[in-house]
C-alpha positions as a Markdown table, in Angstrom:
| # | Residue | x | y | z |
|---|---|---|---|---|
| 1 | Met | 0.0 | 0.0 | 0.0 |
| 2 | Lys | 2.8 | 2.4 | 0.9 |
| 3 | Asn | 4.6 | 1.6 | -2.3 |
| 4 | Ser | 1.5 | 2.3 | -4.4 |
| 5 | Lys | 1.0 | 5.7 | -2.6 |
| 6 | Lys | 4.6 | 6.6 | -3.5 |
| 7 | Leu | 4.0 | 5.5 | -7.1 |
| 8 | Tyr | 0.9 | 7.7 | -7.4 |
| 9 | Ala | 2.8 | 10.7 | -6.0 |
| 10 | Ile | 5.4 | 10.5 | -8.8 |
| 11 | Pro | 3.3 | 12.7 | -11.3 |
| 12 | Tyr | 2.8 | 15.3 | -8.6 |
| 13 | Tyr | 6.6 | 15.4 | -7.8 |
| 14 | Leu | 7.4 | 15.6 | -11.6 |
| 15 | Trp | 4.9 | 18.5 | -12.0 |
| 16 | Met | 6.3 | 20.4 | -9.0 |
| 17 | Leu | 9.9 | 19.8 | -10.3 |
| 18 | Leu | 9.1 | 20.9 | -13.9 |
| 19 | Phe | 6.7 | 23.8 | -13.4 |
| 20 | Val | 7.5 | 25.2 | -9.9 |
| 21 | Ile | 11.1 | 24.4 | -8.8 |
| 22 | Ala | 12.7 | 24.6 | -12.3 |
| 23 | Pro | 11.3 | 28.0 | -13.2 |
| 24 | Ile | 12.3 | 29.4 | -9.8 |
| 25 | Val | 15.8 | 28.1 | -10.2 |
| 26 | Leu | 16.0 | 29.6 | -13.8 |
| 27 | Val | 14.7 | 33.0 | -12.5 |
| 28 | Ala | 17.2 | 32.9 | -9.7 |
| 29 | Tyr | 20.0 | 32.0 | -12.1 |
| 30 | Phe | 19.2 | 34.8 | -14.6 |
| 31 | Ser | 19.0 | 37.4 | -11.8 |
| 32 | Phe | 22.8 | 37.0 | -11.6 |
| 33 | Ile | 23.3 | 37.7 | -15.3 |
| 34 | Asp | 23.8 | 41.3 | -16.4 |
| 35 | Ile | 22.6 | 42.7 | -19.7 |
| 36 | Glu | 25.9 | 41.8 | -21.4 |
| 37 | Gly | 25.5 | 38.1 | -20.4 |
| 38 | Asn | 28.2 | 38.2 | -17.6 |
| 39 | Phe | 27.7 | 36.7 | -14.1 |
| 40 | Ser | 27.4 | 39.7 | -11.8 |
| 41 | Leu | 25.6 | 41.2 | -8.8 |
| 42 | Val | 24.9 | 44.4 | -10.6 |
| 43 | Asn | 21.2 | 43.7 | -10.9 |
| 44 | Tyr | 20.8 | 43.5 | -7.2 |
| 45 | Gln | 22.8 | 46.7 | -6.8 |
| 46 | Lys | 20.5 | 48.4 | -9.2 |
| 47 | Phe | 17.4 | 47.0 | -7.4 |
| 48 | Phe | 18.4 | 48.8 | -4.2 |
| 49 | Thr | 18.6 | 52.2 | -5.9 |
| 50 | Pro | 16.0 | 54.9 | -5.2 |
| 51 | Ile | 14.1 | 54.3 | -8.5 |
| 52 | Tyr | 13.4 | 50.6 | -7.8 |
| 53 | Leu | 12.8 | 51.2 | -4.1 |
| 54 | Lys | 10.2 | 53.9 | -4.9 |
| 55 | Met | 8.6 | 51.5 | -7.4 |
| 56 | Thr | 8.6 | 48.8 | -4.7 |
| 57 | Leu | 6.9 | 51.1 | -2.1 |
| 58 | Ser | 4.4 | 52.2 | -4.8 |
| 59 | Ser | 3.6 | 48.5 | -5.6 |
| 60 | Phe | 3.1 | 47.7 | -1.9 |
| 61 | Trp | 0.9 | 50.8 | -1.4 |
| 62 | Tyr | -1.4 | 50.0 | -4.3 |
| 63 | Ala | -1.5 | 46.3 | -3.3 |
| 64 | Phe | -2.5 | 47.4 | 0.3 |
| 65 | Leu | -5.2 | 49.7 | -1.0 |
| 66 | Ile | -6.6 | 47.0 | -3.3 |
| 67 | Thr | -6.6 | 44.4 | -0.5 |
| 68 | Ala | -8.1 | 46.7 | 2.1 |
| 69 | Phe | -11.0 | 47.9 | -0.2 |
| 70 | Thr | -11.6 | 44.3 | -1.4 |
| 71 | Leu | -11.8 | 43.1 | 2.2 |
| 72 | Leu | -14.2 | 46.0 | 3.1 |
| 73 | Val | -16.6 | 44.9 | 0.4 |
| 74 | Ala | -16.1 | 41.1 | 0.6 |
| 75 | Tyr | -16.5 | 40.5 | 4.3 |
| 76 | Pro | -20.1 | 42.0 | 4.6 |
| 77 | Ala | -21.0 | 40.4 | 1.3 |
| 78 | Ala | -19.8 | 37.0 | 2.5 |
| 79 | Tyr | -21.6 | 37.4 | 5.8 |
| 80 | Leu | -24.9 | 38.3 | 4.0 |
| 81 | Leu | -24.4 | 35.3 | 1.7 |
| 82 | Thr | -24.4 | 33.0 | 4.7 |
| 83 | Lys | -27.8 | 34.4 | 5.8 |
| 84 | Thr | -29.5 | 34.2 | 2.4 |
| 85 | Lys | -31.9 | 31.3 | 1.4 |
| 86 | His | -30.1 | 30.3 | -1.8 |
| 87 | Lys | -26.6 | 31.0 | -0.8 |
| 88 | Gln | -24.9 | 28.6 | -3.2 |
| 89 | Leu | -26.7 | 30.2 | -6.1 |
| 90 | Trp | -25.7 | 33.7 | -5.1 |
| 91 | Leu | -22.1 | 32.5 | -4.5 |
| 92 | Leu | -22.1 | 31.0 | -8.1 |
| 93 | Leu | -23.3 | 34.4 | -9.5 |
| 94 | Ile | -20.4 | 36.1 | -7.7 |
| 95 | Ile | -17.9 | 33.6 | -9.0 |
| 96 | Val | -19.1 | 33.5 | -12.7 |
| 97 | Pro | -17.6 | 36.9 | -13.6 |
| 98 | Ser | -14.1 | 35.6 | -12.6 |
| 99 | Trp | -14.4 | 33.1 | -15.5 |
| 100 | Ile | -14.4 | 35.9 | -18.0 |
| 101 | Asn | -11.0 | 36.8 | -19.5 |
| 102 | Leu | -9.2 | 39.6 | -17.7 |
| 103 | Leu | -8.5 | 41.4 | -20.9 |
| 104 | Leu | -12.2 | 41.5 | -21.9 |
| 105 | Lys | -13.1 | 42.9 | -18.5 |
| 106 | Ala | -10.4 | 45.6 | -18.8 |
| 107 | Tyr | -11.7 | 46.7 | -22.2 |
| 108 | Ala | -15.2 | 46.7 | -20.8 |
| 109 | Phe | -14.2 | 49.1 | -18.0 |
| 110 | Met | -12.3 | 51.2 | -20.5 |
| 111 | Gly | -15.7 | 51.8 | -22.3 |
| 112 | Ile | -17.5 | 52.3 | -19.0 |
| 113 | Phe | -15.0 | 55.0 | -17.7 |
| 114 | Ser | -14.3 | 56.6 | -21.1 |
| 115 | Thr | -15.2 | 60.2 | -21.8 |
| 116 | His | -18.3 | 59.2 | -23.7 |
| 117 | Gly | -19.1 | 56.2 | -21.4 |
| 118 | Pro | -22.2 | 55.7 | -19.2 |
| 119 | Val | -20.5 | 56.9 | -16.1 |
| 120 | Asn | -19.5 | 60.2 | -17.6 |
| 121 | Ala | -22.9 | 60.5 | -19.2 |
| 122 | Phe | -24.5 | 60.2 | -15.7 |
| 123 | Leu | -22.0 | 62.7 | -14.3 |
| 124 | Ser | -22.8 | 65.2 | -17.1 |
| 125 | Val | -26.5 | 65.0 | -16.1 |
| 126 | Met | -25.6 | 65.6 | -12.5 |
| 127 | Gly | -23.4 | 68.6 | -13.2 |
| 128 | Gly | -20.1 | 67.9 | -15.0 |
| 129 | Glu | -17.9 | 65.3 | -16.6 |
| 130 | Lys | -14.7 | 63.9 | -15.0 |
| 131 | Gln | -11.6 | 62.2 | -16.3 |
| 132 | Leu | -12.0 | 58.7 | -14.7 |
| 133 | Leu | -10.0 | 56.6 | -17.1 |
| 134 | Phe | -6.2 | 56.6 | -16.6 |
| 135 | Thr | -6.4 | 57.6 | -13.0 |
| 136 | Asp | -5.5 | 56.0 | -9.7 |
| 137 | Phe | -9.2 | 55.7 | -8.8 |
| 138 | Ser | -10.1 | 53.6 | -12.0 |
| 139 | Phe | -7.1 | 51.3 | -11.4 |
| 140 | Val | -8.0 | 50.6 | -7.8 |
| 141 | Phe | -11.7 | 50.3 | -8.6 |
| 142 | Val | -11.2 | 47.8 | -11.4 |
| 143 | Ser | -8.7 | 45.8 | -9.4 |
| 144 | Val | -11.0 | 45.5 | -6.5 |
| 145 | Tyr | -13.8 | 44.4 | -8.8 |
| 146 | Ile | -11.6 | 41.7 | -10.3 |
| 147 | Phe | -10.3 | 40.4 | -6.9 |
| 148 | Ile | -13.6 | 40.5 | -4.9 |
| 149 | Pro | -14.6 | 36.8 | -5.7 |
| 150 | Phe | -11.2 | 35.6 | -4.5 |
| 151 | Met | -11.7 | 37.4 | -1.2 |
| 152 | Ile | -15.3 | 36.3 | -0.7 |
| 153 | Leu | -14.7 | 32.6 | -1.2 |
| 154 | Pro | -12.3 | 31.9 | 1.8 |
| 155 | Ile | -14.3 | 34.3 | 4.1 |
| 156 | Phe | -17.6 | 32.6 | 3.1 |
| 157 | Asn | -16.1 | 29.2 | 3.8 |
| 158 | Ala | -14.8 | 30.4 | 7.2 |
| 159 | Leu | -18.2 | 31.8 | 8.1 |
| 160 | Glu | -19.9 | 28.6 | 7.1 |
| 161 | Lys | -17.6 | 26.5 | 9.3 |
| 162 | Leu | -18.1 | 28.8 | 12.3 |
| 163 | Asn | -19.7 | 26.9 | 15.2 |
| 164 | Pro | -23.1 | 28.7 | 15.6 |
| 165 | Ser | -23.3 | 27.6 | 19.2 |
| 166 | Leu | -20.5 | 30.1 | 20.0 |
| 167 | Val | -22.6 | 33.0 | 18.5 |
| 168 | Asp | -25.7 | 31.8 | 20.4 |
| 169 | Ala | -23.7 | 31.7 | 23.7 |
| 170 | Ser | -22.5 | 35.3 | 23.1 |
| 171 | Asn | -26.1 | 36.4 | 22.5 |
| 172 | Asp | -27.4 | 34.5 | 25.5 |
| 173 | Leu | -24.8 | 36.2 | 27.7 |
| 174 | Gly | -26.2 | 39.6 | 26.7 |
| 175 | Ala | -23.5 | 40.7 | 24.2 |
| 176 | Ser | -24.5 | 43.3 | 21.6 |
| 177 | Ser | -24.3 | 42.5 | 17.9 |
| 178 | Trp | -21.1 | 44.5 | 17.5 |
| 179 | Thr | -19.5 | 42.8 | 20.5 |
| 180 | Thr | -20.5 | 39.4 | 19.1 |
| 181 | Phe | -19.0 | 40.3 | 15.8 |
| 182 | Ser | -15.7 | 41.8 | 17.1 |
| 183 | Arg | -15.1 | 39.3 | 19.9 |
| 184 | Val | -16.5 | 36.1 | 18.4 |
| 185 | Ile | -17.3 | 36.1 | 14.7 |
| 186 | Phe | -14.3 | 38.0 | 13.3 |
| 187 | Pro | -11.6 | 36.4 | 15.4 |
| 188 | Leu | -12.8 | 33.0 | 14.6 |
| 189 | Thr | -13.0 | 33.7 | 10.8 |
| 190 | Leu | -9.6 | 35.4 | 10.8 |
| 191 | Asp | -8.1 | 32.4 | 8.9 |
| 192 | Gly | -10.5 | 33.1 | 6.0 |
| 193 | Val | -9.6 | 36.8 | 6.1 |
| 194 | Lys | -5.9 | 35.9 | 6.0 |
| 195 | Ala | -6.4 | 33.5 | 3.1 |
| 196 | Gly | -8.4 | 36.1 | 1.2 |
| 197 | Cys | -5.8 | 38.8 | 1.8 |
| 198 | Gln | -3.0 | 36.4 | 0.7 |
| 199 | Thr | -5.0 | 35.6 | -2.5 |
| 200 | Val | -5.4 | 39.3 | -3.3 |
| 201 | Phe | -2.3 | 41.0 | -2.0 |
| 202 | Ile | 0.3 | 38.7 | -3.8 |
| 203 | Pro | -1.1 | 39.0 | -7.3 |
| 204 | Ala | -1.9 | 42.7 | -6.7 |
| 205 | Leu | 1.8 | 43.3 | -6.2 |
| 206 | Ser | 2.6 | 42.2 | -9.8 |
| 207 | Leu | -0.3 | 43.6 | -11.8 |
| 208 | Phe | 0.8 | 44.9 | -15.2 |
| 209 | Met | -2.0 | 44.6 | -17.7 |
| 210 | Leu | -4.4 | 46.9 | -15.8 |
| 211 | Thr | -1.6 | 49.5 | -15.1 |
| 212 | Arg | -1.4 | 50.0 | -18.9 |
| 213 | Leu | -5.0 | 49.6 | -20.0 |
| 214 | Ile | -6.8 | 51.2 | -17.0 |
| 215 | Ala | -4.2 | 53.4 | -15.4 |
| 216 | Gly | -2.5 | 54.5 | -18.7 |
| 217 | Asn | 0.9 | 53.6 | -17.2 |
| 218 | Arg | 0.5 | 56.3 | -14.6 |
| 219 | Val | 0.7 | 53.6 | -12.0 |
| 220 | Ile | 4.0 | 51.7 | -12.2 |
| 221 | Thr | 4.3 | 48.5 | -10.3 |
| 222 | Leu | 6.9 | 45.7 | -10.0 |
| 223 | Gly | 4.9 | 43.7 | -12.5 |
| 224 | Thr | 5.0 | 46.5 | -15.0 |
| 225 | Ala | 8.8 | 46.7 | -14.5 |
| 226 | Ile | 9.2 | 42.9 | -15.1 |
| 227 | Glu | 7.2 | 43.2 | -18.3 |
| 228 | Gln | 9.2 | 46.1 | -19.5 |
| 229 | His | 12.6 | 44.4 | -18.8 |
| 230 | Phe | 11.6 | 41.1 | -20.5 |
| 231 | Leu | 9.7 | 42.4 | -23.5 |
| 232 | Ile | 11.1 | 45.9 | -24.3 |
| 233 | Thr | 14.6 | 46.5 | -22.9 |
| 234 | Glu | 15.3 | 42.7 | -23.0 |
| 235 | Asp | 17.2 | 42.9 | -19.8 |
| 236 | Trp | 16.2 | 39.5 | -18.5 |
| 237 | Gly | 18.6 | 39.7 | -15.6 |
| 238 | Met | 17.0 | 42.8 | -14.1 |
| 239 | Gly | 13.5 | 41.4 | -14.7 |
| 240 | Ser | 14.5 | 38.2 | -13.0 |
| 241 | Thr | 15.9 | 40.1 | -10.0 |
| 242 | Ile | 12.6 | 41.8 | -9.5 |
| 243 | Ala | 10.8 | 38.5 | -9.9 |
| 244 | Val | 13.1 | 37.0 | -7.2 |
| 245 | Phe | 12.1 | 39.8 | -4.8 |
| 246 | Leu | 8.4 | 39.0 | -5.5 |
| 247 | Ile | 8.9 | 35.3 | -4.9 |
| 248 | Ile | 10.6 | 36.0 | -1.6 |
| 249 | Thr | 7.8 | 38.4 | -0.7 |
| 250 | Met | 5.3 | 35.8 | -1.6 |
| 251 | Phe | 6.8 | 33.2 | 0.7 |
| 252 | Ile | 7.1 | 35.8 | 3.6 |
| 253 | Ile | 3.4 | 36.7 | 3.2 |
| 254 | Met | 2.4 | 33.0 | 3.0 |
| 255 | Gly | 4.3 | 32.4 | 6.2 |
| 256 | Leu | 2.8 | 35.4 | 8.0 |
| 257 | Thr | -0.8 | 34.5 | 7.0 |
| 258 | Gly | -0.5 | 30.8 | 7.9 |
| 259 | Asn | -3.9 | 29.3 | 8.9 |
| 260 | Arg | -4.8 | 28.1 | 12.4 |
| 261 | Lys | -8.3 | 26.7 | 12.6 |
| 262 | Arg | -10.3 | 27.6 | 15.7 |
| 263 | Gly | -14.0 | 27.5 | 16.7 |
| 264 | Thr | -15.2 | 25.5 | 13.7 |
| 265 | Arg | -18.1 | 23.1 | 13.5 |
| 266 | Ser | -15.7 | 20.1 | 13.4 |
| 267 | Glu | -14.5 | 21.0 | 16.9 |
| 268 | Lys | -17.8 | 20.2 | 18.5 |
| 269 | Lys | -17.4 | 17.5 | 21.1 |
């Protein structure tokens, strides 16, 4: 039996080796190659210059904003979903837009926020048009819209697994709705919040398509820099160096947001 389990695990290990470990090793290797093809640490020296450090801070700031706004929308939405009659149907309707290609959604929002789009048509009726496309607002708004399903899912699952007797006990002891939420519900669903923030923050750090189409390259992130180095300047070494930093950041965030299950239905005795 043990030998058969090891045999079945071979495809998994091969997949991890070819499509996870090998690419990371290649990226790490190219990060030590300068633009002339020589082995060097110059890429890491350039990364710690003011230009790239400012770009890194900007990426973290926008990723933080996107994650924070997504959480503010997703948590109440997930909580309301658990109280609805046909919650699985509503959850499906929230997930379905995530099946649409990101490029199509970006072009759709370009039309919505354009000068002659429906949003500006409404604003003109209310008193005046505004430049919405190619702004920080449009970039954050579209990013939040795209990431909302990925934040709602883990929070919804955490709320569904929450032991309802703990909430009933809080209510029986005379706690207010806010006290029950802040002292019981939110702490016990924090694992879902962490998983959602992890799912949103990490990809938000490396957004590059939306920075061009929605923000008009006014927002420069590390993802944009990687794209520029690989496709335009062809400085694969510098692009790989930024990618190594993102990979390290990803592992740090995953370590900080590790799950620890508490107060779930399965813990009933």
